C-alpha atoms as one frame of an Amber mdcrd trajectory, in Angstrom:
protein
 -88.805 100.228 100.136 -86.010  97.883 101.651 -85.971  97.047 105.150 -84.166
  99.127 107.436 -83.789  96.036 109.924 -80.874  93.648 110.232 -81.517  89.482
 110.063 -81.942  88.299 113.683 -78.736  86.415 114.206 -76.561  89.914 113.353
 -78.198  91.478 116.109 -77.909  88.757 118.663 -75.445  88.552 120.747 -73.452
  86.325 123.226 -72.667  86.880 126.609 -69.242  86.135 125.613 -69.267  88.926
 123.151 -70.103  91.390 125.385 -67.533  91.398 127.518 -65.002  91.029 124.730
 -66.265  94.083 123.667 -65.754  95.451 127.388 -62.741  98.046 128.485 -60.118
  95.970 130.108 -60.586  95.882 133.980 -64.300  96.206 133.753 -66.581  93.877
 135.183 -69.264  91.967 132.792 -72.440  93.686 133.430 -74.250  89.855 133.602
 -73.128  89.775 136.262 -75.571  92.334 138.405 -78.339  90.835 135.912 -77.943
  87.365 137.269 -80.779  85.886 139.980 -77.699  85.034 142.853 -76.656  88.995
 142.228 -80.146  90.121 142.909 -80.051  87.196 146.143 -77.428  89.786 147.051
 -78.135  92.667 147.312 -81.272  92.424 148.931 -79.141  90.223 152.167 -76.989
  92.949 152.029 -79.918  95.598 151.842 -81.448  93.175 154.742 -78.252  93.165
 157.301 -77.738  97.154 156.420 -81.363  97.877 157.688 -82.099  99.670 154.295
 -80.075 102.774 155.659 -77.578 104.237 154.054 -73.747 103.586 155.681 -72.081
 106.238 153.833 -73.736 109.742 154.690 -73.675 111.115 157.739 -77.023 111.256
 158.729 -78.685 108.092 158.147 -81.804 107.868 155.796 -83.785 104.760 154.507
 -83.255 103.889 151.381 -86.057 103.166 148.837 -86.605 101.075 146.215 -85.895
 102.459 142.592 -83.118 103.751 140.395 -83.999 107.307 140.304 -85.274 108.778
 143.463 -81.441 110.038 145.383 -82.790 107.449 148.189 -83.009 104.908 146.419
 -81.341 101.997 147.421 -77.086 101.100 145.358 -76.135  98.104 147.002 -71.742
  98.881 146.213 -68.301  97.712 146.187 -66.075  99.116 149.113 -63.182  98.398
 147.269 -63.031  98.717 143.694 -63.379  95.330 142.122 -61.894  95.520 138.626
 -62.730  92.343 137.253 -62.589  90.200 140.212 -65.061  87.282 140.856 -64.168
  86.822 143.554 -63.763  90.968 145.542 -67.107  91.560 143.297 -68.792  89.038
 145.442 -66.961  89.207 148.247 -70.048  90.538 151.323 -67.713  92.096 153.079
 -66.462  94.446 150.286 -70.945  95.194 149.636 -72.520  98.024 151.537 -75.553
  99.761 151.087 -75.538 103.187 149.874 -78.176 105.826 148.188 -77.989 106.771
 145.016 -76.765 109.957 145.593 -73.878 109.536 147.393 -72.871 106.621 144.758
 -73.183 109.170 141.746 -71.416 112.111 142.891 -68.977 111.092 146.325 -67.755
 107.436 145.048 -67.231 108.225 141.315 -65.427 111.829 142.369 -63.363 109.950
 144.549 -62.587 106.438 142.550 -62.165 108.917 139.521 -59.359 110.340 141.699
 -57.175 107.031 142.549 -59.040 106.668 146.423 -61.729 104.129 148.078 -64.863
 104.602 150.161 -64.677 104.879 153.850
């Protein structure tokens, strides 16, 4: 029976190849997978006291990715691939997953910005 696996060289891609496959105007996924981003993320969460800055009633954020109150560090103004704007601390705030996945996404789809 022939193997269904491709040779390793065909399965591995460089970060440059990943970026080339991205749609224009989108950030490199590698920026959020760096130690630099993880440090900055925690700095912003600490700065904001682990409270959602977007919702009407302040509530504590939690670690994880599934809970509606999971902590997300979000860009107030979409950076659209602008590296300086991506790393700008003044453009970052702590929000809950519920806000980020519902309200923020609908605002961006409508061409509007966050508060």
